[in-house]
One Martini backbone bead per residue (centre of mass of N, CA, C, O) as a GRO file, in nm:
protein
   93
    1MET     BB    1  -3.548  -2.387   4.197
    2GLY     BB    2  -3.261  -2.507   4.135
    3LEU     BB    3  -3.290  -2.498   3.822
    4ARG     BB    4  -3.323  -2.193   3.797
    5VAL     BB    5  -3.042  -2.113   3.903
    6VAL     BB    6  -2.877  -2.265   3.696
    7ASN     BB    7  -2.992  -2.120   3.446
    8LEU     BB    8  -2.911  -1.832   3.532
    9THR     BB    9  -2.610  -1.889   3.559
   10LEU     BB   10  -2.563  -1.983   3.265
   11ALA     BB   11  -2.668  -1.724   3.131
   12ALA     BB   12  -2.460  -1.534   3.264
   13LEU     BB   13  -2.206  -1.678   3.156
   14LEU     BB   14  -2.279  -1.650   2.858
   15ALA     BB   15  -2.288  -1.340   2.857
   16LEU     BB   16  -1.998  -1.301   2.951
   17VAL     BB   17  -1.858  -1.450   2.718
   18LEU     BB   18  -1.985  -1.289   2.487
   19GLY     BB   19  -1.885  -1.010   2.580
   20THR     BB   20  -1.583  -1.081   2.566
   21LEU     BB   21  -1.572  -1.157   2.266
   22LEU     BB   22  -1.684  -0.880   2.155
   23LEU     BB   23  -1.530  -0.657   2.381
   24GLY     BB   24  -1.260  -0.745   2.414
   25LYS     BB   25  -0.928  -0.751   2.340
   26SER     BB   26  -1.012  -0.984   2.097
   27GLY     BB   27  -1.245  -0.852   1.959
   28LEU     BB   28  -1.425  -0.672   1.742
   29PRO     BB   29  -1.253  -0.408   1.744
   30TYR     BB   30  -0.985  -0.553   1.682
   31VAL     BB   31  -1.070  -0.675   1.411
   32ILE     BB   32  -1.134  -0.407   1.272
   33SER     BB   33  -0.851  -0.290   1.302
   34LEU     BB   34  -0.704  -0.514   1.143
   35GLN     BB   35  -0.859  -0.472   0.879
   36SER     BB   36  -0.762  -0.183   0.832
   37GLN     BB   37  -0.459  -0.249   0.826
   38LEU     BB   38  -0.478  -0.447   0.590
   39ASN     BB   39  -0.585  -0.247   0.380
   40ASP     BB   40  -0.347  -0.050   0.395
   41GLN     BB   41  -0.125  -0.258   0.321
   42GLN     BB   42  -0.242  -0.341   0.045
   43ALA     BB   43  -0.218  -0.060  -0.081
   44ALA     BB   44   0.089  -0.031  -0.042
   45ASN     BB   45   0.163  -0.286  -0.204
   46SER     BB   46   0.041  -0.198  -0.472
   47ALA     BB   47   0.217   0.055  -0.508
   48ALA     BB   48   0.489  -0.096  -0.494
   49ARG     BB   49   0.438  -0.284  -0.733
   50THR     BB   50   0.411  -0.062  -0.945
   51ARG     BB   51   0.689   0.067  -0.898
   52ASN     BB   52   0.855  -0.191  -0.957
   53GLN     BB   53   0.761  -0.226  -1.250
   54ARG     BB   54   0.870   0.044  -1.352
   55VAL     BB   55   1.168  -0.008  -1.277
   56LEU     BB   56   1.201  -0.271  -1.436
   57ALA     BB   57   1.145  -0.146  -1.713
   58GLU     BB   58   1.381   0.053  -1.702
   59VAL     BB   59   1.606  -0.155  -1.670
   60ASN     BB   60   1.548  -0.309  -1.931
   61ASP     BB   61   1.597  -0.067  -2.117
   62LEU     BB   62   1.894  -0.024  -2.030
   63LYS     BB   63   1.993  -0.309  -2.116
   64GLU     BB   64   1.895  -0.314  -2.428
   65GLY     BB   65   1.946   0.007  -2.474
   66LEU     BB   66   2.038   0.347  -2.571
   67GLU     BB   67   1.779   0.515  -2.577
   68MET     BB   68   1.736   0.558  -2.272
   69VAL     BB   69   2.006   0.690  -2.216
   70GLU     BB   70   1.966   0.927  -2.407
   71GLU     BB   71   1.706   1.036  -2.282
   72LYS     BB   72   1.824   1.089  -2.000
   73ALA     BB   73   2.054   1.278  -2.087
   74ARG     BB   74   1.870   1.493  -2.211
   75SER     BB   75   1.666   1.548  -1.970
   76GLU     BB   76   1.867   1.552  -1.708
   77LEU     BB   77   2.154   1.681  -1.849
   78GLY     BB   78   2.139   1.835  -2.136
   79MET     BB   79   2.227   1.669  -2.372
   80ILE     BB   80   2.412   1.663  -2.682
   81ARG     BB   81   2.505   1.630  -2.984
   82PRO     BB   82   2.768   1.722  -3.180
   83ASP     BB   83   2.560   1.790  -3.445
   84GLU     BB   84   2.403   1.980  -3.261
   85ILE     BB   85   2.164   2.245  -3.195
   86LEU     BB   86   2.088   2.466  -2.942
   87VAL     BB   87   1.756   2.597  -2.887
   88GLN     BB   88   1.629   2.877  -2.712
   89VAL     BB   89   1.302   2.968  -2.607
   90THR     BB   90   1.164   3.278  -2.517
   91ARG     BB   91   0.929   3.452  -2.355
   92PRO     BB   92   0.776   3.728  -2.337
   93LYS     BB   93   0.672   3.952  -2.068
   0.00000   0.00000   0.00000
């Protein structure tokens, strides 16, 4: 009889510890939440890495030659060369 009580007590304590590990403050739901946050952060890091590579390529182009500067001046500022004529074509309504 005494051994049976000890076994039941140990089984209850084991169930309690297992329940706490799985469902407690730092249990399975918390780990799943952290995994989700990690996946979101990795996606954001990947997007930032791609954006940084694009900016780095643009900076290298600006350092190496004037073609990129000229392209930016034409597209963003609407600049033309002194010997060029700007012709704008509008579509009839």
